[in-house]
C-alpha atoms as one frame of an Amber mdcrd trajectory, in Angstrom:
protein
  -1.816 -18.824   3.401  -1.952 -16.113   6.410   1.968 -14.844   4.569  -0.096
 -13.823   1.768  -2.878 -12.368   3.384  -0.945 -10.968   5.230   1.471  -9.175
   1.998  -2.459  -8.512   0.613  -3.351  -6.153   3.551   0.571  -4.105   3.537
   0.235  -3.025   0.150  -3.804  -1.725   0.719  -2.582   0.077   3.536   0.424
   1.409   1.834  -1.970   1.611  -0.792  -4.560   3.585   1.604  -1.676   5.662
   3.096   0.000   7.271  -1.199  -4.410   7.730  -1.977  -4.454  10.053   2.086
  -1.242  11.465   1.299  -0.739  12.164  -2.997   3.420  12.269  -3.200   4.697
  13.762  -6.806   6.928  10.918  -8.308   9.271  11.855 -10.685   9.950   9.804
 -12.823
């Protein structure tokens, strides 16, 4: 299940980046 773990890792990295650089979400 390396693929699944890879996806989770990518999500974690993206979340970390978002926390590091707060972006304004236009809704």
